[in-house]
C-alpha positions, -999 to +999 in steps of 0.1 A: -527+632+289-551+626+261-575+655+254-600+649+226-605+676+200-641+687+199-654+673+166-668+695+139-694+679+117-706+708+096-672+715+081-666+678+078-697+672+057-686+700+034-652+684+031-666+651+021-686+667-007-656+688-018-632+659-017-655+638-038-660+666-063-622+668-067-620+630-071-647+631-098-628+660-116-595+641-121-586+616-147-581+579-139-543+584-142-545+614-118-565+594-093-535+572-086-516+604-077-544+620-057-556+589-037-535+571-011-542+546+017-553+558+051-524+544+070-502+560+097-471+554+076-485+571+045-500+601+064-471+608+087-445+609+058-445+647+057-418+674+052-413+711+045-383+710+023-383+710-015-388+674-025-411+650-044-446+649-028-473+623-028-504+638-043-516+656-073-494+687-080-511+721-085-492+725-118-508+693-131-543+704-125-567+718-151-586+750-142-617+730-133-596+707-110-580+738-094-614+751-086-624+718-070-591+718-050-597+753-039-632+744-028-617+716-006-592+741+009-622+764+017-638+738+039-608+743+063-594+777+055-609+812+057-603+837+029-575+850+050-561+815+053-563+810+015-545+843+010-518+830+033-514+798+013-513+817-019-487+842-006-466+814+007-466+797-027-458+830-044-427+835-022-412+808-045-413+835-072-394+858-049-368+831-042-365+824-079-353+860-084-332+865-052-313+832-052-283+824-073-298+790-081-334+800-079-346+786-112-357+754-095-382+773-074-418+766-085-449+783-070-470+754-084-450+726-069-475+720-042-495+687-040-529+678-026-534+642-014-564+624-001-559+594+022-588+569+025-623+572+012-640+606+020-669+601+044-662+564+051-645+559+084-612+575+089-599+596+060-578+628+056-564+653+031-534+674+030-517+701+010-479+702+010-449+717-006-419+739+002-426+756+036-461+743+039-477+711+052-513+713+063-533+681+074-570+676+081-583+643+095-619+630+097-640+603+111-667+601+085-681+636+084-665+647+117-633+667+115-611+653+144-578+670+138-562+700+119-527+691+128-498+688+122-494+723+107-463+738+092-458+773+077-425+787+066-414+820+050-383+827+030-377+856+030-394+864+063-394+901+051-394+905+014-365+929+006-376+942-028-403+939-054-396+913-081-429+913-100-445+882-115-472+880-088-447+878-059-454+895-026-444+932-025-413+946-006-419+946+031-444+917+031-441+894+061-460+861+059-456+853+096-452+888+109-482+887+133-467+857+150-434+874+155-448+907+166-471+893+193-442+871+206-420+902+208-448+922+226-451+895+252-413+894+257-412+932+260-439+930+287-418+909+311-400+922+341-363+915+346-367+884+366-393+870+342-372+878+312-342+860+327-363+828+330-380+833+296-348+836+276-334+801+280-306+802+255-284+828+238-283+808+205-308+793+181-309+758+168-308+761+131-343+749+127-374+739+146-362+713+172-391+688+165-382+686+128-406+665+107-409+636+132-438+613+124-449+616+160-442+647+181-426+643+216-424+670+243-392+690+243-373+699+275-393+722+298-378+757+291-389+793+294-414+811+317-442+791+332-478+804+327-483+807+364-454+831+367-471+856+343-496+882+353-531+882+338-522+905+310-492+884+300-513+853+301-538+869+278-510+878+254-499+842+253-534+829+246-537+855+218-504+845+204-515+808+204-547+819+186-527+836+158-512+803+149-548+791+142-563+822+126-561+807+090-587+781+099-625+783+096-639+795+129-653+762+140-620+744+134-600+771+151-623+771+181-621+733+184-583+734+183-581+762+209-607+743+231-582+714+231-555+737+244-578+750+272-590+716+281-555+707+294-542+727+325-531+761+312-506+761+341-486+734+321-478+760+294-443+774+292-431+801+268-394+804+260-372+825+238-337+818+224-312+839+204-313+876+199-340+900+210-337+927+183-355+925+149-336+906+122-314+889+147-315+851+147-342+841+172-365+813+182-394+808+205-416+780+216-449+775+234-453+741+250-482+727+270-493+693+283-507+683+249-491+706+223-460+723+210-456+754+189-422+764+175-411+794+156-375+795+143-357+823+125-321+811+128-310+829+097-325+862+106-348+863+075-360+827+071-388+814+093-400+779+101-431+775+123-449+744+134-478+733+156-478+697+168-501+677+191-485+649+211-515+626+208-539+644+184-517+648+153-534+632+123-564+626+146-547+596+161-562+597+196-598+602+185-596+576+157-578+551+179-604+554+206-633+552+181-621+520+165-613+504+198-649+510+209-662+498+175-643+465+170-614+463+195-589+468+168-570+497+154-546+480+130-567+476+099-579+512+100-543+526+101-551+546+132-522+533+152 
């Protein structure tokens, strides 16, 4: 089933201007790092581990360039969302102090890349680094996708203060997501709980990994129709938390896509331990989307939201170009 994401023009026009401002702020040499072709191959090469990234690294930007990059982030993220991004980057400082070999951790090793020409046909931008990969795709001035989305947190609960701008002891970057999932699990009756918990073990990571194209996982967990109204509301609230870093129009458009498909197709499943700090995993899967949350190590979280057709705006851009000229290949929207 293909469900088009409602298109948001206001934020898209702001993004075009902000992206161009960043392009104008960089040097000719930096442009070769910042700008990349708008092809499926280039855009879908994403990951959440420490590695070299395409794009202009935060640590390579001047103060003026950082201001321009932040302005582009603000076209998609709320202040709360920006704080989440900043805190995620600052967790690298925590890891630098906590890990035996932590010197390689770098809170500025996050890169921003622009694919295509802002405002002209299909284009996109992303920010990516260790434990973060956020993608925003456009058709001209219209935002057509805010996925895929990856947020991770290590440590999931900061054990002690380390200073240097790192989050304080007790900080939980993805705490709301875990807490709401646990509240939903605690609300289940014995029979519901038996169907919801589909495995006693976790899987070591999110099951979908960094696949260029997401595929539905095995149907597992409790079906939406088997929940009472309060439990269904909890699930929808939990889904919403995974989008609460976005500007309101973008969050609403993403959630409208979820609701456009039959809610009865949604299943919520849990694996692993049910007590805090035990390895655990949960997933929410519908006809068009997949959310995974993995804490296989007990204090190290990976979370992802994928769309089976809408990642990178593929479905909207593909349909648009087919109507325009009967071809998708030359636009990279395969």
